DRENKOLKOL-993422 format. One record per residue: x, y, z of N, C-alpha, C in turn; residue in one letter. Coordinates in steps of 0.1 Angstrom, whole numbers. Example, Ala and Ser with C-alpha at 12.3 -4.5 7.8 and 13.67 -1.06 7.14 Angstrom:
PT  n.xx  n.yy  n.zz ca.xx ca.yy ca.zz  c.xx  c.yy  c.zz residuo
PT   132   -57    78   123   -45    78   132   -33    78       A
PT   128   -22    71   137   -11    71   129     0    79       S
END
This chain:
PT  n.xx  n.yy  n.zz ca.xx ca.yy ca.zz  c.xx  c.yy  c.zz residuo
PT   275   -69  -144   262   -66  -139   258   -52  -141       M
PT   246   -49  -144   241   -36  -147   228   -33  -139       K
PT   228   -22  -132   217   -17  -124   212    -4  -131       I
PT   199    -4  -135   194     8  -142   183    15  -133       T
PT   184    28  -132   173    35  -125   164    42  -136       A
PT   152    39  -136   142    46  -145   134    55  -136       I
PT   136    68  -138   130    78  -129   121    87  -137       V
PT   112    95  -130   103   104  -136   103   117  -128       C
PT   110   127  -131   111   139  -123   119   150  -130       G
PT   120   161  -124   128   172  -130   142   169  -130       R
PT   149   174  -140   163   172  -142   171   177  -130       K
PT   180   168  -125   189   171  -114   182   176  -102       N
PT   169   171  -100   162   175   -88   160   162   -79       Q
PT   151   163   -69   150   152   -59   150   138   -64       N
PT   142   135   -75   141   122   -80   154   116   -85       T
PT   160   124   -94   173   120   -99   184   119   -88       E
PT   183   128   -78   193   128   -67   192   116   -59       R
PT   180   112   -55   178   100   -48   183    88   -55       L
PT   179    87   -68   184    76   -76   199    75   -77       A
PT   205    86   -79   220    86   -80   227    82   -67       R
PT   221    85   -55   227    80   -43   226    64   -43       V
PT   215    58   -47   214    44   -48   224    38   -58       A
PT   224    45   -70   233    40   -81   248    41   -77       L
PT   251    51   -70   265    53   -65   269    41   -56       K
PT   260    37   -47   263    26   -38   265    13   -47       A
PT   256    11   -57   257     0   -66   270     0   -74       A
PT   274    12   -78   286    13   -86   298    10   -77       K
PT   298    14   -65   309    11   -56   311    -4   -53       D
PT   300   -12   -56   301   -26   -54   305   -33   -67       M
PT   308   -25   -78   313   -30   -90   303   -31  -101       G
PT   291   -27   -99   281   -27  -109   282   -16  -120       A
PT   278   -19  -132   276    -8  -142   263    -2  -138       D
PT   262    11  -140   249    18  -136   245    27  -147       V
PT   232    30  -148   226    39  -158   214    45  -152       S
PT   211    58  -156   200    65  -152   192    70  -164       L
PT   179    67  -164   170    71  -175   159    79  -169       V
PT   157    91  -174   146   100  -170   135   100  -180       N
PT   123    95  -176   112    95  -185   108   108  -191       L
PT   111   119  -183   107   132  -188   115   137  -200       M
PT   126   129  -203   134   132  -215   131   123  -227       E
PT   121   114  -225   118   105  -235   104   109  -242       L
PT   102   104  -254    89   105  -260    82    92  -258       D
PT    73    91  -248    65    79  -245    51    83  -248       I
PT    45    78  -258    31    82  -262    21    73  -255       R
PT     9    78  -254    -1    70  -246    -6    58  -254       P
PT   -10    48  -246   -16    36  -252   -30    41  -258       C
PT   -33    37  -270   -46    41  -277   -55    29  -279       V
PT   -51    18  -272   -60     6  -272   -61     1  -287       N
PT   -50     0  -294   -50    -5  -308   -52   -20  -308       C
PT   -49   -26  -297   -52   -41  -295   -42   -50  -302       R
PT   -31   -44  -307   -21   -52  -314   -15   -62  -304       A
PT   -13   -58  -292    -6   -66  -282   -16   -77  -276       C
PT   -29   -74  -277   -38   -84  -271   -42   -95  -282       T
PT   -41   -91  -295   -45  -101  -305   -37  -114  -304       R
PT   -25  -113  -300   -16  -125  -299   -21  -134  -288       S
PT   -29  -129  -279   -34  -138  -269   -44  -149  -274       L
PT   -50  -146  -285   -59  -155  -292   -54  -160  -305       V
PT   -44  -153  -311   -39  -156  -324   -24  -156  -324       D
PT   -17  -167  -320    -2  -167  -320     4  -164  -333       P
PT    -3  -165  -344     3  -162  -357     3  -147  -360       S
PT    -4  -139  -352    -4  -125  -354     9  -118  -352       F
PT    13  -110  -361    26  -103  -360    25   -88  -361       R
PT    13   -83  -358    12   -68  -358    19   -62  -347       G
PT    22   -49  -348    29   -42  -338    21   -30  -333       R
PT    24   -25  -321    18   -13  -316    19    -1  -325       C
PT     8     6  -327     8    17  -336    17    29  -331       V
PT    21    28  -318    29    39  -312    44    35  -312       Q
PT    48    24  -319    61    19  -318    72    29  -322       E
PT    69    40  -329    79    49  -334    84    58  -323       K
PT    79    57  -311    83    66  -300    95    59  -293       D
PT    99    63  -281   111    58  -274   108    46  -266       D
PT    96    40  -267    93    28  -258   103    16  -261       M
PT   105    14  -274   114     2  -277   128     5  -272       R
PT   133    17  -272   146    20  -267   146    18  -252       W
PT   135    22  -245   134    20  -231   134     5  -228       L
PT   127    -3  -236   127   -18  -234   141   -23  -234       D
PT   150   -18  -243   163   -23  -244   171   -20  -231       E
PT   168    -8  -225   175    -5  -212   171   -15  -202       Q
PT   158   -19  -202   154   -29  -192   160   -43  -195       V
PT   160   -47  -208   165   -60  -211   180   -61  -209       L
PT   187   -50  -210   202   -51  -207   206   -50  -193       S
PT   196   -49  -184   198   -47  -170   196   -60  -162       S
PT   203   -61  -150   202   -72  -141   194   -68  -129       D
PT   192   -55  -127   183   -50  -116   178   -37  -119       G
PT   166   -33  -114   160   -21  -118   155   -13  -106       L
PT   157     0  -106   152     9   -96   143    19  -103       L
PT   131    20   -98   121    30  -103   119    41   -92       Y
PT   119    53   -96   117    64   -86   109    75   -93       A
PT   100    81   -85    92    92   -90    86   100   -78       A
PT    83   113   -81    77   121   -71    62   118   -71       P
PT    55   122   -60    41   119   -59    33   131   -63       M
PT    25   130   -74    15   140   -78     1   136   -75       Y
PT    -6   143   -67   -20   140   -64   -21   126   -59       E
PT   -14   122   -49   -15   110   -42    -6    99   -48       C
PT    -3    99   -61     5    88   -67    15    93   -77       G
PT    20    84   -85    31    87   -95    24    96  -106       A
PT    33   105  -112    28   114  -122    23   107  -135       P
PT    16   115  -143    10   109  -155    21   104  -165       G
PT    33   110  -166    43   106  -175    47    92  -171       T
PT    48    89  -158    52    75  -153    41    66  -157       Y
PT    28    70  -156    17    61  -159    16    58  -174       K
PT    21    68  -182    21    65  -197    30    53  -199       L
PT    41    52  -193    50    41  -194    43    28  -190       M
PT    37    29  -178    30    17  -172    19    12  -182       C
PT    11    21  -188     0    17  -197     6     9  -209       D
PT    18    13  -213    24     6  -225    30    -7  -221       R
PT    30   -11  -208    36   -24  -204    26   -35  -204       L
PT    14   -33  -208     3   -43  -207     6   -56  -213       G
PT    -3   -62  -220     0   -76  -225    12   -77  -234       P
PT    16   -66  -240    28   -67  -249    41   -70  -241       S
PT    41   -66  -228    53   -68  -220    51   -79  -209       H
PT    39   -83  -207    37   -92  -196    45  -105  -198       D
PT    53  -108  -189    63  -120  -191    55  -133  -192       V
PT    44  -134  -185    37  -147  -186    30  -148  -199       T
PT    24  -138  -204    19  -138  -218    30  -141  -228       F
PT    41  -135  -227    52  -138  -236    57  -152  -236       Q
PT    58  -158  -224    62  -172  -223    52  -181  -230       R
PT    39  -178  -228    28  -186  -234    29  -185  -249       D
PT    30  -173  -254    31  -171  -269    43  -178  -274       I
PT    54  -176  -267    67  -183  -272    65  -198  -273       Y
PT    59  -204  -263    56  -218  -263    47  -223  -274       R
PT    36  -215  -276    26  -219  -286    31  -217  -300       R
PT    39  -207  -302    45  -206  -316    55  -217  -319       R
PT    63  -221  -309    72  -232  -311    65  -245  -314       L
PT    54  -247  -307    46  -259  -309    40  -259  -323       E
PT    37  -248  -328    31  -246  -341    41  -246  -352       A
PT    54  -247  -349    64  -247  -359    67  -233  -364       G
PT    63  -223  -357    65  -209  -361    77  -202  -354       Q
PT    83  -192  -360    94  -185  -353    88  -178  -341       P
PT    93  -179  -329    87  -173  -317    86  -157  -318       P
PT    97  -151  -324    97  -136  -324    95  -130  -310       D
PT   100  -136  -300   100  -131  -286   114  -131  -281       I
PT   118  -120  -276   132  -119  -270   132  -126  -256       D
PT   140  -136  -255   140  -145  -243   146  -137  -231       T
PT   152  -126  -234   157  -118  -222   146  -113  -213       R
PT   134  -113  -218   123  -109  -209   121  -119  -198       W
PT   125  -132  -200   123  -142  -191   133  -143  -179       F
PT   143  -134  -180   153  -134  -170   148  -128  -157       K
PT   150  -135  -145   145  -129  -132   153  -116  -129       P
PT   146  -106  -125   152   -93  -121   146   -88  -108       R
PT   155   -83   -99   150   -76   -87   146   -62   -91       P
PT   137   -57   -84   133   -43   -86   130   -36   -72       A
PT   134   -23   -71   132   -15   -60   125    -2   -64       A
PT   117     4   -55   109    15   -58   111    26   -48       F
PT   112    39   -52   114    50   -43   103    60   -47       I
PT    94    64   -38    85    75   -40    88    86   -30       G
PT    86    98   -34    88   110   -25    79   121   -29       H
PT    76   129   -19    67   140   -22    70   152   -12       G
PT    63   163   -16    65   175    -8    57   176     5       G
PT    47   166     6    39   166    18    37   151    21       S
PT    26   148    29    23   134    32    13   128    23       E
PT     9   136    12    -1   132     3     4   122    -7       W
PT     8   110    -3    14   100   -11     8    86    -9       S
PT    -5    86    -7   -12    74    -3   -11    63   -13       Y
PT   -11    67   -26   -11    57   -37     3    55   -42       L
PT    13    58   -34    27    57   -39    30    43   -43       S
PT    28    33   -35    32    19   -38    25    14   -50       F
PT    11    14   -50     5     7   -61     6    14   -74       P
PT    10    27   -75    12    34   -87    27    32   -92       T
PT    36    32   -82    50    30   -86    53    16   -91       L
PT    47     6   -84    52    -8   -86    45   -15   -97       A
PT    37    -9  -105    30   -15  -117    40   -23  -126       I
PT    52   -17  -128    61   -25  -137    65   -39  -132       P
PT    64   -41  -118    67   -54  -113    57   -64  -117       A
PT    44   -60  -118    33   -69  -122    35   -73  -137       V
PT    37   -63  -145    38   -66  -160    51   -73  -163       C
PT    62   -69  -158    75   -75  -162    79   -87  -154       L
PT    71   -91  -144    75  -102  -136    87  -100  -127       G
PT    88   -87  -123   100   -84  -114    97   -88  -100       L
PT   108   -91   -93   106   -94   -79   109   -82   -70       T
PT   100   -77   -63   101   -65   -55   110   -68   -43       I
PT   122   -61   -42   131   -64   -31   133   -52   -21       V
PT   127   -40   -25   128   -29   -16   117   -18   -20       D
PT   113   -11   -11   104     1   -13   106    11    -3       Y
PT   109    23    -7   111    35     1   102    46    -2       L
PT    96    53     8    88    65     6    93    76    15       R
PT    95    87     9    99    99    17    89   110    16       F
PT    82   114    26    73   125    26    81   138    31       D
PT    75   149    28    80   162    32    95   164    28       W
PT    98   161    15   112   161    11   118   175    11       C
PT   109   185    10   114   199    11   121   202    24       S
PT   119   194    34   125   196    47   139   191    48       R
PT   145   188    37   159   184    37   162   170    38       G
PT   154   161    31   156   147    32   170   143    26       V
PT   174   151    16   187   148    10   199   151    18       L
PT   197   158    29   207   161    39   206   153    51       L
PT   197   144    51   195   135    63   203   122    61       D
PT   214   122    69   224   111    67   218    97    69       G
PT   209    95    78   203    82    81   194    78    69       E
PT   186    87    63   178    84    52   186    81    39       K
PT   197    89    37   205    87    26   213    74    27       M
PT   216    70    39   223    57    41   213    46    37       A
PT   200    48    40   190    38    36   188    37    21       R
PT   189    48    14   188    48     0   200    41    -6       V
PT   212    43    -1   224    36    -5   223    21    -3       A
PT   217    17     8   214     3    11   205    -3     0       E
PT   196     5    -5   187     0   -15   195    -3   -28       C
PT   205     5   -31   213     3   -43   222   -10   -41       G
PT   227   -11   -29   236   -23   -27   227   -36   -27       R
PT   215   -35   -22   207   -47   -21   203   -52   -35       H
PT   201   -42   -44   198   -46   -58   209   -54   -64       L
PT   222   -50   -61   233   -57   -66   234   -71   -60       V
PT   231   -72   -47   231   -85   -40   221   -95   -45       Q
PT   209   -89   -49   198   -98   -54   199  -101   -69       M
PT   206   -94   -77   207   -96   -91   213  -110   -93       A
PT   207  -117  -103   213  -130  -106   207  -142   -98       G
PT   199  -139   -87   193  -149   -79   180  -153   -85       K
PT   175  -165   -82   162  -169   -85   152  -161   -77       A
PT   139  -159   -82   130  -151   -74   127  -156   -60       P
PT   127  -169   -58   124  -174   -45   136  -172   -35       E
PT   148  -168   -41   160  -166   -32   161  -151   -29       E
PT   154  -142   -36   155  -128   -34   147  -124   -21       M
PT   153  -115   -13   147  -110    -1   143   -96    -2       T
PT   133   -93     6   127   -79     6   132   -72    19       Y
PT   137   -60    18   142   -53    30   134   -40    33       I
PT   123   -37    26   116   -25    28   106   -27    40       G
PT    99   -16    43    89   -16    53    78   -26    50       R
PT    75   -35    59    64   -45    56    51   -38    53       P
PT    44   -44    43    31   -39    39    21   -48    44       G
PT     9   -47    38    -2   -55    43    -4   -68    34       V
PT     3   -68    22     2   -79    13    14   -88    14       C
PT    12  -101    16    23  -110    18    30  -113     5       A
PT    23  -111    -7    28  -114   -20    37  -103   -25       A
PT    33   -90   -24    40   -79   -31    45   -69   -21       C
PT    40   -70    -8    44   -60     2    37   -46     1       H
PT    27   -45    -7    20   -33    -9    14   -29     4       C
PT    13   -16     7     7   -10    19    -7    -4    17       D
PT   -13    -7     6   -26    -2     3   -36   -14     0       V
PT   -48   -14     6   -58   -24     3   -71   -17    -1       I
PT   -79   -25    -8   -93   -20   -11  -103   -30    -5       R
PT  -113   -24     1  -123   -32     9  -137   -30     3       V
PT  -144   -42     0  -157   -41    -4  -166   -40     8       D
PT  -173   -29     9  -181   -26    21  -192   -36    22       A
PT  -197   -41    11  -209   -50    12  -205   -64    16       A
PT  -193   -69    12  -189   -83    15  -178   -84    25       T
PT  -171   -72    27  -160   -73    36  -147   -78    30       G
PT  -148   -82    17  -136   -87    10  -125   -77     9       E
PT  -113   -80    13  -102   -71    12   -92   -76     2       A
PT   -87   -68    -8   -78   -72   -18   -66   -62   -18       L
PT   -54   -67   -21   -43   -58   -23   -45   -49   -35       C
PT   -42   -36   -33   -45   -26   -44   -36   -28   -56       A
PT   -25   -35   -54   -15   -36   -65   -17   -50   -72       L
PT   -16   -61   -65   -16   -74   -71   -29   -82   -70       C
PT   -39   -77   -62   -52   -83   -62   -52   -95   -52       G
PT   -42   -98   -45   -42  -109   -36   -52  -107   -24       A
PT   -60  -117   -21   -70  -115   -10   -62  -115     4       P
PT   -67  -106    13   -61  -106    27   -73  -106    36       V
PT   -71  -111    48   -81  -110    59   -76  -101    70       R
PT   -85   -92    74   -81   -82    84   -89   -86    97       L
PT   -81   -86   107   -87   -89   121   -82   -79   131       R
PT   -92   -74   139   -88   -65   149   -81   -72   161       G
PT   -71   -66   166   -64   -72   178   -60   -60   187       H
PT   -69   -56   196   -65   -45   204   -65   -32   196       G
PT   -54   -25   197   -52   -13   189   -46   -16   176       A
PT   -42   -28   174   -35   -31   161   -44   -39   152       A
PT   -40   -41   140   -48   -48   130   -39   -59   124       L
PT   -44   -71   125   -37   -82   120   -41   -85   106       E
PT   -31   -89    97   -34   -92    83   -30  -107    81       V
PT   -39  -114    76   -37  -128    74   -39  -131    59       E
PT   -31  -141    54   -32  -146    40   -27  -160    40       A
PT   -34  -169    33   -29  -182    31   -23  -184    17       D
PT   -15  -195    16    -8  -198     3   -18  -199    -8       A
PT   -29  -205    -6   -39  -208   -17   -45  -195   -22       E
PT   -48  -185   -13   -54  -173   -18   -43  -164   -25       S
PT   -31  -165   -20   -20  -157   -27   -17  -162   -41       L
PT   -22  -174   -45   -20  -178   -58   -25  -169   -69       R
PT   -35  -161   -66   -41  -152   -76   -33  -138   -77       I
PT   -23  -136   -69   -15  -124   -69    -9  -122   -83       S
PT   -10  -110   -89    -5  -108  -102    10  -106  -102       H
PT    17  -106   -91    31  -105   -91    37  -119   -91       V
PT    29  -129   -90    33  -143   -91    29  -149  -104       L
PT    36  -159  -109    34  -165  -122    20  -172  -122       E
PT    16  -178  -111     3  -184  -110    -9  -174  -112       S
PT    -7  -162  -106   -18  -152  -107   -18  -146  -121       G
PT    -7  -144  -127    -6  -139  -141   -12  -149  -151       R
PT   -10  -162  -148   -16  -172  -157   -31  -172  -156       E
PT   -37  -170  -144   -51  -169  -143   -56  -157  -150       L
PT   -49  -146  -149   -53  -133  -155   -53  -135  -171       H
PT   -42  -142  -175   -41  -144  -190   -53  -152  -195       M
PT   -57  -162  -188   -68  -171  -193   -81  -162  -193       R
PT   -83  -154  -183   -95  -145  -182   -95  -136  -194       D
PT   -83  -129  -197   -82  -120  -208   -85  -127  -222       L
PT   -80  -139  -223   -82  -147  -235   -97  -150  -237       R
PT  -103  -154  -227  -118  -157  -228  -126  -144  -231       E
PT  -122  -133  -224  -129  -121  -227  -127  -116  -241       N
PT  -115  -118  -246  -113  -114  -260  -121  -123  -270       A
PT  -122  -135  -267  -131  -144  -275  -145  -140  -275       R
PT  -150  -137  -263  -164  -132  -262  -167  -119  -269       L
PT  -157  -110  -267  -158   -97  -274  -159   -98  -289       R
PT  -150  -107  -294  -150  -109  -309  -163  -114  -314       G
PT  -170  -123  -307  -182  -129  -311  -194  -120  -310       S
PT  -193  -109  -302  -205  -100  -300  -202   -86  -305       S
PT  -191   -84  -311  -187   -70  -315  -197   -65  -326       Q
PT  -201   -73  -335  -210   -68  -346  -223   -63  -340       G
PT  -229   -71  -331  -242   -67  -325  -240   -55  -316       E
PT  -229   -53  -309  -227   -41  -301  -226   -29  -309       I
PT  -219   -30  -320  -218   -18  -329  -231   -15  -335       E
PT  -239   -25  -339  -252   -22  -345  -261   -15  -335       R
PT  -261   -19  -322  -269   -12  -312  -265     2  -309       R
PT  -252     4  -309  -246    17  -305  -246    27  -316       M
PT  -247    23  -329  -246    33  -340  -256    44  -339       R
PT  -269    42  -335  -278    53  -334  -274    63  -323       P
PT  -268    57  -312  -264    66  -301  -253    75  -305       L
PT  -244    70  -313  -233    78  -318  -238    90  -326       V
PT  -248    87  -334  -254    98  -342  -262   108  -334       Q
PT  -268   103  -324  -277   111  -315  -269   120  -305       E
PT  -258   114  -300  -250   121  -290  -235   121  -294       I
PT  -231   130  -303  -217   131  -308  -208   136  -297       P
PT  -195   134  -298  -186   139  -288  -183   153  -291       S
PT  -180   160  -280  -177   175  -281  -162   176  -282       A
PT  -158   186  -290  -144   189  -292  -142   204  -294       R
PT  -130   209  -291  -128   223  -293  -126   227  -307       P
PT  -130   239  -311  -128   243  -324  -113   246  -327       G
PT  -108   243  -338   -94   245  -342   -93   255  -352       R
PT   -84   265  -350   -81   275  -360   -72   269  -371       K
PT   -74   272  -383   -66   267  -394   -52   273  -392       E
PT   -42   264  -394   -28   268  -393   -25   279  -403       A
PT   -18   289  -398   -14   300  -407    -2   295  -416       E
PT    -3   299  -429     7   295  -438    18   305  -438       V
END
C-alpha cells in the first residue's frame, strides 16, 4: 500500500512538515509513503488546446495535450501508483497558490474519471484500442490540509479539493490551520490530529467509496463536506462552492440548518451521477460550438483588427 502526499509550499517548511507528520503515521502502519512538492516540478499552464475535450465528441481522436513535455505525466504516475492521496498547501490570498491551481487546471477532461470510463467504453464498442490506463478507475481516498499565516483562508476547501472532483477521489478528511506562525507544529493536539489523518488514509485505502468514512469537521455540503457555499441573491438558490450540489438553508434560532435530499445531491460533481450530467452538458456544448465557430470568427474578425491586444515591448536578445 502506498500513500502519496502532493504538496505545494516552500522546501522543508510548514506544508512539507505537516505532510510528513501524516506520512510518518501512515508509514508506522506499514504503508509505503512518498512526498511530491509541486514547487519542484515543471507544471505548465493549460492553454485550452482542446486536445482533451475533442475525445468527448470523437472517441477516435488520439491527439495529446500540447504541454505534455512537462512533468504532468510524471505526476500522473505518482497518483496512479498510489492507494491514497494527501494534498496540502498554504493559503495565498484566501485560497491555494497559483502553482497548485496550475496542476488543477491540467486535471480537466483529460483526467476526469467519468469521462475516461465513457471514452474507454465507447472505444471498446467501436472495436478500437481504448488507450486509457484503467488504474484511473481505482477508488482512492483523499485528504486535504490547508494552512495559513492568518485567518484569511476562506477558500481553502474549494481550492484544495479540486482534484477530488476531477479524479473521482473520495474525500475522507479535511484539516485547516490558521495562524500557523503561532507554533501549530509544536501543538501536540493538532499534530496528533494530523497523524490521525495519515492513519485514516491507510485505513480507507482499498475500500469501496461507499465504505469510506469522513473524519474531518462537518461542512455544509452533504456530498463533499465543503464549508463554502454560494448564494444567488435573486433566487435564494444555494450551491456548494466545490461540487455544485444544491443545499437549503433554514434559520433556527442562532444556528443555521442545512438540508439536502438524495435527489438534489445527484448533481454533485464528486459523485459519478453528477459527473455524468456534466459530461453530457460538455459534449452538447462542444457540438454547438463546432457548428457555430465559423460564424463567430467571421463576426469577431473586424473587432480583432480594430482592438488589438496590448503587450510589452521586448528587447532583442544580446548575442
